[in-house]
N, C-alpha and C positions, 0 to 999 in steps of 0.2 A: 503494501500499499504504499511505499516512501514515492516522491515524486524527486526526481535529482535535479540537483543544477551544478553547472561544471565552471567553475572559477579558472579561465584560462582555457585558450585552444589551440595552443602548440603541440608539438607533438604529445607530449605528456596528455592534456585531455582529450585529444583526439583519440588518443588509444582506449583513454577513458570513456568516453564516449563510446566506441565501436564495441567495448566489453557489456556497458549497459544496452545496446541496443541485442547483444547477443544474448545477455539473460531474460531480455522481452519487458523493461523497464519503461514505461512511457507515461506523460509526457518527458522528454528530454529537452531541458533547459539549459545554453549553453551560452555565455558569456566573453565575450572579447571585443578588445578596440579595432584589432585589425579586419578589414572585410574581405582579406584574400583567408585569414584563418576561420573566420566564419561560415564564409562559403564551404571550407573544407569542414567543418564541423556538420554542415546540411548535409552533405553529402558522404559522409560517416554516419548519420542517425540520429542527429541532434532534430526534434522537432522544432524549438521553437529557439534562435539564435536572438542574441541581443548585445547593441553595440552599448555598453555601459556612457559612451559618453553623452548618449540620447533619451535613455531609459535606466532606470535602477533594476539592475538584475534580481533583486527579491521581491520587488514590486512585482514584476511580471513572471515571477515564479509564483509568488501569491494567486495570482489570477488565475494559473492552471492547475493550482493546487487544492482548490474550492471541494469539500467534500459532497458527495449526494446528497438528496434527501433522507435516504435511508442511513445512510452513514450520520448524518447529523443527529439522525432520532434516537440510535443506536447508542451516544456517547453517555457516561455517567451526568450525574445532574449537575455536579461541580465543574465539568468540564465545557458545560455547556454556556459557561460563561466567557471561555476563550474563543479566538478567532473559529472557523470552521473551516481548519485546512488540515487537510492529509501529512503524513509525519514528512518533513524535511532530509534530504539527503543530500549532503553540498561536499563535493567537492575543490580541495582548494588546488590548482594544479599551475601556479605560478612561479613561487617558490621566489619571493622578494619581501624583502623586510617591511613589516604594516601589514602584509595581506593577511596575514589569520586575525590581526587586533578587526582589520576590515569585516573579515566573514563573523567575529562575535558580534560585532554592533549590527549587521544586519541580518542573520541567522535569527527564526523564528524560535520561540520556546520549544524546548524538547527538541533539536538538532542534532543531528548525525553527522558530523563533519568527520570527514577523511582527507588527511593532510597527503596530497603525490606529490605537490611540488616542493623542491629540495632548496632549500633558504641556506646560502652557503654564509651567511653573517650573522652576527647576533641579529635578535631579534624580540619585540618587546610584545606584549599583549595585558590584557587586563584580567587576573582572573575572577574577580568579582563578577564581572558581564558574564565572566561563563556559568558562575554559579548561580546567579539570579534567573538568570534564562532555561538551568538544567540542561547545559549543552554537555552530549558526549561527542569528544575528540578522540580520533585515532590516526596514529602515524604507520606510513606504511612505506616498506621497499623491500629488499632482501629477498627474490624469487629465487625460486625451488625448480629445477632440473625439471621436475613433470609439470610446471607452470610455462616453461621455456617450450616446451615438447607440445602441451595444450596450444601456445597464442602460435608457433609455427605450423600445427594444423589448421587449424582456422584460417589462416594465409594460405595454406597450401590447396585447401580445400574450398578458398572463394569467401568465405564468411565474413572475410575482414580486408578491404582494399586497403592493404598498406603501402602498396605502389603508388597512390595516389596522394602519400604525403612525401615520397620522395620526390625531389624538383633539384636534382643537381647531381653528379659523382666527380670523382676527383682522385688523383692518382696523388702519392706520398706530397707531391711537389707541391700541391693546393690544397694543401690540411689549413693552412697557415692565414691563407685568403680567404675557404670557405668559412672559418671561425667566424672572422669578420664579417663575410656576408650573411651569414646568419643571423646578427642584429637588426637587420631589417626585415620585419616578419610578412613583408609584403613581397620579397624576391623569391625568399628559400623557408622551408618547413624543415626539410632531412634532406643530408647531404651523407650519399655514402660516398667510404674512401675507399678506393678497390688499388689496393698496395702493387698489383702488377703491371698497373699502367707508365 
């Protein structure tokens, strides 16, 4: 019954969207400032894409997370005082300082937050905000060999269009330039290094 919101549609967010689609979770709401990344998010399975410069991702999520009349009626009496929204499942896929705090601020009460973006710097968040909203935060990484095998099988069987994320390939000499090029989300999403070139 959770309605997912994916914050950030770079390679990590796109992979999350593809996984959510395979699991049949809908609607998938995805947010990114980049028009190119929003287009890829739609291609990989996002139902609603949001430009955070134009509309608030959490407000858009709430529009698509409304409970049905039957779900509203089934709530315990005290929950009837809360907004009639399905549970939120928010994926933070950006990994820059301040994003987790922004998610804490935007998330509805009882949201489940999965931190997939890897922030390489010291970050700060207000635990009291998480406490008041009773947020559940989980950090993820560390893939198992079984997960790699499952992912490769999904790609091989055509269930995940991984090729649409690959925007270029380079040899070893092109690695430095590739990293510089990846700074522009309108130009590249994923660059494959082919050492034999």
